[in-house]
C-alpha positions in Angstrom: 7.6 -6.8 -12.4 4.0 -7.7 -11.5 1.4 -5.3 -9.9 0.8 -8.0 -7.3 4.4 -8.0 -6.3 4.5 -4.2 -6.1 1.3 -4.1 -4.1 2.8 -6.6 -1.7 5.9 -4.4 -1.2 3.8 -1.3 -0.6 1.7 -3.2 2.0 4.9 -4.3 3.8 6.1 -0.8 3.9 2.7 0.5 5.3 2.7 -2.2 8.1 6.4 -1.3 8.9 5.7 2.6 9.0 2.3 2.8 10.5 1.0 1.7 13.9 -1.9 -0.7 14.3 -2.2 -1.8 10.7 -2.4 -5.5 9.7 -1.2 -6.4 6.2 -4.3 -8.5 5.6 -6.6 -5.4 6.4 -5.0 -3.2 3.7 -7.3 -2.5 0.7 -5.4 -1.3 -2.4 -8.5 0.8 -3.4 -8.0 3.0 -0.3 -5.6 5.8 0.4 -2.8 5.5 3.0 -4.5 8.3 4.9 -7.5 5.9 5.5 -5.0 3.9 7.6 -3.8 6.9 9.6 -0.8 7.9 7.5 0.2 11.6 7.6 2.2 13.2 4.8 5.6 12.1 6.3 4.4 8.6 6.6 3.4 8.6 3.0 6.8 9.9 1.9 8.5 7.3 3.9 6.4 4.5 2.5 6.8 5.7 -1.1 10.6 6.2 -0.7 11.2 2.8 1.0 9.0 1.1 -1.6 11.0 2.8 -4.5 14.3 1.8 -2.8 13.2 -1.9 -2.4 12.0 -2.1 -6.0 15.1 -0.2 -7.3 13.0 2.4 -9.2 12.7 6.2 -9.3 9.6 8.2 -9.9 9.7 12.0 -10.0 7.7 13.6 -7.2 5.6 15.5 -9.7 4.4 12.2 -11.2 3.1 11.2 -7.8 1.1 14.4 -7.0 -2.3 13.2 -8.4 -2.1 9.7 -6.9 -4.8 9.1 -4.2 -4.9 5.3 -3.7 -2.5 2.5 -3.2 -3.7 0.9 -6.3 -2.9 4.1 -8.3 0.5 4.1 -6.8 1.2 0.5 -7.7 0.1 1.3 -11.4 2.5 4.1 -11.5 5.4 1.9 -10.1 4.5 -0.9 -12.7 4.6 1.6 -15.5 8.1 2.9 -14.4 9.5 -0.5 -13.5 8.5 -1.9 -16.9 9.6 0.9 -19.0 
């Protein structure tokens, strides 16, 4: 699974779960908090993304992730292992 595909899925989930965010405005080098996400929004985006990609990442492995790009890297690592 490619990183580009994973970022596309994450962006779709951000748009679906947050108000007033356009998919073309999402910068993977930013945090979801930069787009107004609270902790529950972030959990929902991450959970829905993992469900769509059919992967599971332990919550402890997500603790230090701060950007969308880092999240995509972690999902690539899990999806391709």
